[in-house]
N, C-alpha and C positions, 0 to 999 in steps of 0.2 A: 314514693313520694318525692317530688322535685321541689327545688327551691327556686324562687324567682331570680332571674338574671337582671342585673341593673343595666341601664342604657349605657353607662360608662364601660362596662365589661363588653357589651355588644360592639361598641365603637372600637375598642381595643382589638377585639377579635378580627373584625373586618379590616382594620388598618394593617394588622400583621399579615393577614392573608394577601392583601393588595401589595404589600412590600415584597412578598415572595416573587411576584411577577417581575420585579425590578432587580432584586438581589441575585436570584439564580442565574439569569443570563449574564449579568455582570461578572459573577464568579466564574462562569465558564470561560468568558473572554479573557479574564485576568489570568486564570490558571492554565490556559492553553499556551501561554507564551507567545501570543501573536499568531498562532497557527490558524485560529478561526477567522481572524481578520484577513489573513493572506488567502485563505480558501474562499472567502466571500469576494475578495477582489478578483481572483482568478475566474470564479464562476460568473462574474459580471463583466467579463472582458468585452471590449468592443468587437463587433463583427469584423471578419477579415475580408476585405474586398478582393474579388478575383477579376482581373482584366478581361475584356472581351476576347473570346477565343482562347483564354487561359484556363488553367485548372488549379484547384486548391485541394489541400489534404486536410481531412477531418475524420476522426473516428477510425483511423487506420485504413482509410481508403481515399482514392483520388476521385474528385467530382469535377465534371465539366459540363457546362451548358451546351447541349448538342443542337438544339433548335428551340426557337420561340416563335410560334406562328399564330396569326390572327385568323380565326374562322368566323363565318357568319353566326350570329347569335340566334337562339330560338325565340327570343322575345324582341319586341320593337326597341330600337336604339341600344342594342346590346351586341357584344361580340364574345366569342369564346377565345381564350388564350390557351394554346396547347404548349406546354413546356416539356421538352424532352431533355433528360439529364443522363449523361454517360457516367457510369460508376465502375471503377476498377478496384477490385478487392486487393489490398496489400497485406492487411492483417485481419483475417476474418474474426479472430477472437476478440479483438478490440472493437470491431464493428458490432458484433453481437451484443456487447455490453452497452454500446451507445445507442442502439436501436430502441424504439422506433424513431424515424426521422419525420420532420415536419417541414414542408416547403410553403412559404407564404409569398404571395405576389404583391408588390407595391408599385405605384406609379410615381411620376415626377411631382405630383401634387400631394404626395404623402398618404394617399388612400391605400388601404390594405385589403386583400382578399384571401380567404382560405380556399383550398382546392375543393372541387365538387367531389363528394364521397363516392357516388355511383354515377359515372359518366353516361351510362346507358347506351341505347342504340344510336343516339345522335352522333357520338364519336365514331361508331362503326360506319355510319353513312358518310361523314365528312372527312375522316382521316383513318381509313381502315388499317393502315400500316401501324398505327399507334394504339389501336383498340385493345390489343391483347398484352400490351406492356404493363408490368406491375406498377402500382402506385407506391410512392415512397413510404407511406404509413403502413403498408402491408409487406414491405421488403424483408427478406431474410438473407443472412450472410451466406455467400458462396465460397468456393475454393479460392485460395490465394492465387492471384494472377488472372483470375477470370474477370470478364467484363459483362455488364448488363446495362440495358437502358431502362429508365423508369420514366413514366409520363404522368403529368398532373394537368388538370383541366380547370380553368377558372372562368366564371361568368363575370364580365366587366362592362361598364358603360362604354358606348361607342367612342366617346371623347377621351378615353384613357390612353395614355402613351408614356414613353420613357420608362419601361418596366425594369424592375430589379427583382430577382428571386432571393429570398433569405432562407437558407437551408440550415436547420437546427437539429443537432443530435444531442442526446442526453450527456451532460457534463463536458461538452465541447463548445468552443466559441463558434458562433454562427458564421457561415460563408455567405457572402453577397455575390451572387452570380449575375453578370450583366450581359 
């Protein structure tokens, strides 16, 4: 046998439940001694720009933009952008923890493109030397000191220009390769 619950008790129950969503995160931030806030600040760091023909270090490895080529697009008024990145493993253990990587292409107008997942036969016909290179999202860490080239392919409008690659690894600030 159950007793009816008053509307005042129901409101009190839901108010106390809602206050938990505010109090628990606040308690974590206060009791961490500022470590949570500094961790959030570090994880939201600004990307590190890399000068043209320069290289940057992220995830225990050195990354350098090796080539950025415009290829004819398969659709009208489009181009394919082939980005080749040279990677030198410096600390394979750190890189294993930071993988997978994600490379996004943006242009001078602020538009962004994700890489094509399966470049297919079109890349084999237009740039056969890059057709067998691994994509960054499928990369595995190699031996320290070894180098490998990765390739990403993007479908962009013909009028796009002034490209920048943003290379992101888990827990690392992004690298902007130009």
